[in-house]
C-alpha positions in Angstrom: 38.2 4.6 37.6 38.1 3.7 34.0 35.5 1.0 33.3 35.8 0.7 29.6 38.3 1.4 26.8 37.9 2.3 23.2 37.5 -0.5 20.7 38.2 -0.9 17.0 34.5 -0.5 16.4 34.1 2.8 18.1 33.8 5.8 15.9 36.2 8.7 16.2 33.3 10.8 17.6 32.5 8.2 20.2 36.1 8.0 21.3 36.6 11.7 21.6 33.3 12.2 23.4 33.9 9.4 25.9 37.7 9.8 26.3 38.6 13.4 25.4 42.2 12.7 26.6 42.7 10.8 23.3 42.9 14.0 21.3 46.6 13.9 21.7 46.8 10.4 20.2 45.1 11.6 17.0 47.4 14.6 16.9 50.5 12.4 17.5 49.6 10.2 14.5 49.0 13.4 12.4 45.4 12.6 11.6 42.7 15.1 10.8 40.2 13.2 12.9 39.6 15.9 15.5 36.9 18.1 14.0 36.6 15.9 10.9 33.1 15.6 9.3 33.6 11.9 9.0 34.3 11.5 12.8 30.7 10.2 13.5 31.1 7.5 10.9 34.8 6.4 10.8 35.8 3.7 13.2 39.3 3.1 14.6 39.7 0.4 11.9 38.8 3.0 9.3 41.3 5.5 10.7 44.1 2.9 10.7 43.3 2.0 7.1 42.9 5.6 5.9 46.2 6.7 7.5 48.1 3.5 6.9 48.6 2.9 10.7 49.0 -0.3 12.6 45.6 -0.6 14.3 47.1 -2.5 17.2 49.5 0.3 17.9 46.8 2.9 17.5 44.6 1.1 20.0 47.4 0.6 22.4 48.1 4.4 22.3 44.5 5.2 22.8 44.3 2.7 25.8 47.4 4.2 27.3 46.0 7.7 27.1 42.8 6.6 28.7 44.6 4.7 31.5 46.8 7.6 32.3 43.9 10.0 32.5 41.9 7.8 34.9 
């Protein structure tokens, strides 16, 4: 059972480590986040800003991926 979900303040590295099923979300949005050297530093807010994504939609997609894996 999933007890937590990614937040806007989590870094990419944290999200991928805690919820590896989110890899597909980063790929879907065509980001270079998986394997990026900035992954330990960039938060979900940073990713949304850097890739011109709606942060609410990104977070919803991440949450959906986590929920379906759990």
